[in-house]
N, C-alpha and C positions, 0 to 999 in steps of 0.2 A: 504493500500500500504506499502510495506517495501522499505525503501531507503538504497541501499547498495553500499557502497564505495569500489572500487576495485583499489588498487594502482599498478602502473606499468602495466595498462591494454593495452597499445600500444606495449609492448614487446612480446617475443616469447610466453612463457606460458600464460601471462596475457591476450594477444588478444584472445586465445582459450577460456579462462574462460569468458571473457566479452561477446563474441558471443554466448556462451552457455546460460549465464544467460539472456541476452537481448532476445533471442529466445524462450527460455523455460519458461520464467517467465514474461509475459507481464503486470502483475499487479505489478512488482517491478519497481522502478526506479533505474537504474543502472548509477552511477557516475563514470566515468573513469578518475582518476587522473594520469597523467604521465608527467614527465619533459621533455620528447622527446629529451634525449640525443642520442648518435649515435645508441643505440640499440632500441630506441622507433620508431615505424613506424605506422603512421595513415592509411597507405595504407593496413595494415593488417586487417582494420575494415571498409573497404569501404562499405561492403554489409549491415551493420547495422547503418551507422553514421546518417541515417535520421530517424530512428526509434523513435517513440514518447517517449518511456520509457528509452532512451539513452541520456546521456549528457557527453561531454568530457570537462575536465578542464585541462589547461596546468599549472603545478606548480611543486614545489619542496617539498618533504615531510619534509625537514629540516626547512621549512619556518613555524614556530610554529604559527604565527598570522594568516597565510593562512589556516593552518590546523583548528584552532579554527574557523575561518569564515566559512569554508565549512561545519563544523558539525552544525553550526547555520543555515546556509542558506538552507541546504537540509535536515536537521533533521535526520541525519544519524542513522540507527538502527543497521547496521552492517558493519564490515570491513573485507575484504579479502585483506590481505597485501602481495603483490608480488614484489613491487618495490625494486630493490636491484642492487648494482654492483655485477657482478657474474663471471667474467673471471679471473681464477687464476693467469694468466701471467700478466694481468694488475695489480693485487694487489701486485704482488712482486715488480713491478716498482714504484707503487703510493699507498702504503698502506694507507696514510691519507684520501684519497678519499673514499676508502671502510669503513673506520671507521666513517667518517662523515655520509655517506648515510645509511649504514646498521645499525650502532648502534644508532647515535643521530637521524636520520630520523625516526627509529622505536619508539624511546622514544618520540619524537615530536608528532606522531600519537597516542601513547598510552596516553599521558597527555591530549591532546586535547579530545580524546574520555572519558576519566575520568572525566574532567571537565564538559562536556557536559551532560554526562549520570548521574553523581551523583547530578546534579542540577535538575533533573526530580523528580516529586513525586513518580514515580514508580521506579526510579534509574535504576538498571540494568536488570529489568524484560524485557525480549523479546530481549535482546541485545546480541551481540556476536563479538569478535575480534578474526579473524582466521589468523595466522601467518604462511606463507610458508617458510620452511627452506631447508636444504640439508642434505645429508648423510655424507657430508665431515666433519661435525662437530664431527663425531665420531672417525676421524683418519683413520688408515689403518688396513686392515686385512692380515693375512698370506694366503699362496696359500694352503688353506685346506677347510674344510667344513663349517667353522663358518660364522655367518651371523649378521649384525647389528640388534639388537633388540631395542625396546623403552627404554630398562634399560641399554643399552650399555653406558659406561662412555665416557664422552666428552674428546676428545684428539686432537684439531686441529693442523693442521701442516703448514698452510699457512696464510697469512694476510686475505685472503677471508675467509675461514674457521673460522679463530678466530674471525672476525667481525660478522659473522653469529652466532656463537655460544654465543657471547655476547648479540645479540639481542634476542636470544632464552630465555636467562635467565632474561632479562628485561620483556619479555612477561609473563613469569611465576611468576616472583616477583610482577607483578600488580595484578595477581590474588591472590597470597597469602597475599599481603599487603592491597589491597582495595576490593577484592571480585570481580574484574573484571571477566566477563565470557570469558575465553580465550581458544583457542586451538592451538596446534602446530603440524605441520606435517613436516616430513623430507623425502625428495624424493631422488631417484637415478637419474642418468644422463637421461635427456629428449632428444628426437629427433622427427622430423617430420616438417611439413611446417612452414614457417615464421620465422625460427631461424636465427639470425644475423650469417653472414658468417665468423665470427672469431672461431666459435666452430667447432669440428672436422668434423661432417658429411657434413654440408652444404659447408664448406671450401674445403673439398676433392672432393666433387661433382664438385664445380666450377672450382677447379684446373685441374682435369681431362678433363673437357670440354675445357679448354683453354691450355692444355699441359704444365701445370706448375708443379713443384716439390711438392711431397706430404711429408712434414716433419714429421718424426716419432721419438718421443723421445726415446733415449736409443735403446733398442732392440725391442721395441713394445710389451713387455711382460706384462705391467700393465694391470690389469683386471678391467672392469667396468660392472655394472648392468645397462641395458638400457630399458627405459620406454617411450612408445609412447605417445606423448603429449596429444592427445585427451583422452586416458585412464586416464591421470593425471587429466585433467580438469573434467572428469566424477567423479573422487574420490573427488576432491575438492568440487564439488557440493553435493555429498553424505555427506561428512563430516561436511560441513557448516550447513546442515539442520538436520543432525541426530547424528552427533558426540557428545561424552560426553564432558561436559565442564572440563577444566583443564587436560584433557588428551592429550597424544602424539600419534600419529598414523604414522607409517612408510608406505611409498608408493613406491613399487618397482616392477620391471618388471619380476622378477624370470627369468632373462634373461642375464647371464654373458658372456662376451667375451673379450678375450685378444685383445688389440688395434690392433696388427698386423693382426690378423684373421679377426677383424671387417673391416679393411681397404681393405683386399683382397676380401671380400664380396662387399664392395661399388665398387671397381674397376670392378669386374666382372659384376656387375648390370649396372653400367653406361655405360660400353663399349657395352654391349648387347643392351641397349636401344638407344645408339647412332649409332647402326649399325657397330660398331668396331669388328674386329676379336678378339677371346678371347686371352688375354695377351698383348693386344695393349698398355695398360697403365701401365703395371707392372714395366717398367723401370723408372717411375716417383717417385717410392718410395725412399726417401733419408733419411737416418738415422742421427739424429742430437744430440748434447749433451744433456743429460737428463735435465729436469727441476729441479731447486733446491727444495728440500723437496717433491719430488713426491711420492705421496702415491702408494703402491703396488697395492692394491686391495679394492674395494668397492663392498658390495653386501647387499641387504636389505631384511630382513625377514618381509613380509607383512600379515603373518598370524592373527595377531590382527584385521587388517582391514577387512580381509576376514571373520572371524568368528563372528565379531560384526556386521558389516553392508553388509556382502554379496558381496564386492567388489573384483575383480580379473582382470587382464589383459585381453583385448578382442582380441588382435592380437599376432600371433607368429612373431617373429622377421624378418623372410624372408618376410612375407606378409607386414609388417610395413615398411620395408627398401625399398621394391619395391615401395609402394605408395609414400614414402618420395622422392626417387630419381626421379620419375616421375614428382612429383609436382614441384621440382626445375627446371627441365629440360623444363617443360611446362610453367614455369613462368620465363623465362630468362629475361624479361624487369624488373621484380621486383628485381632480383638479380643484374642486371647491374645498376639499380638505386641506389641500396644499397651500391655497391662496388665503384661507381664513386663519391659518395659523393653529387650528385645532389639532392637527397631526403632531406639530412640534410639541405642544403642551402635553398631548396624551403620552408620547414616549419619554418626555422629561419626567413626568410622574412615574412611568412604568419602570424606568431604570435608576431612579435617583438613589435607591438603596442597594444597587450592586456593586 
């Protein structure tokens, strides 16, 4: 039996990864570590919470003593590290929290893993530390045909991307210094079910439903590459098992959209599924002052992952956005609980004595 620690497993991407590993690998023990901040939601994992190969632990990756205890208690063989503060706007307001969680939290995990694994007779044999990062560490691209590759120089422009870049460097340094078997992946913007509604797509779906303004930065001309979250989880699974140690893999959707064009697709899809006449919600678009340091364009080149491991996105964006909108409209109770704050209070009370 392999014992796999997945951090941030109650979050958006993490919950998809946890469900995939619990369901696909019954011989693995999956330990889900999550602090249950505003973005962590155990309701995302209801369908697997009673599985015999699944364990949830509420905790902070910055708690080094707890990390050492977890490695001892569960004899961890592998780490899939997703826990992170990830919202750019929040990082601009509170950079210290991002530095603490994303940098010092990653370092805490790395050191706990090193101390545990180096104390074993076999040391790092059969072990793996897989760190999930973002394309934002690369900076911004011009409006041309260039793409971020694994060799693109780091050039972060926000406190969020700077904190993730720093954590990436620590992971690689632990390989170079101690020989820890590490892997880093950098992904493009994810979308799909269970995403916290501060992010663009679920926020706009919810705002259209309630006839609230749709805030668009600048003129909406910034370009992003969008990746369906289940395709990302499938890539993580593949890379964890077959990726080469000390390598970096970019994971992108080959799916670039200007923000304003994406928003119009969301509006059209939501209005259609709600039974509204086409154009009903167009008047909700509200242009606001652009965000400080707002990168123009991100686009990922995933050819290395395709050529080495055979991965490529399974969904065209139109199909993915249709599935995504339907999920949020069909799960309005989930959305209402998240946005009302009831969920956060419920789990705070539930776990305060643990």
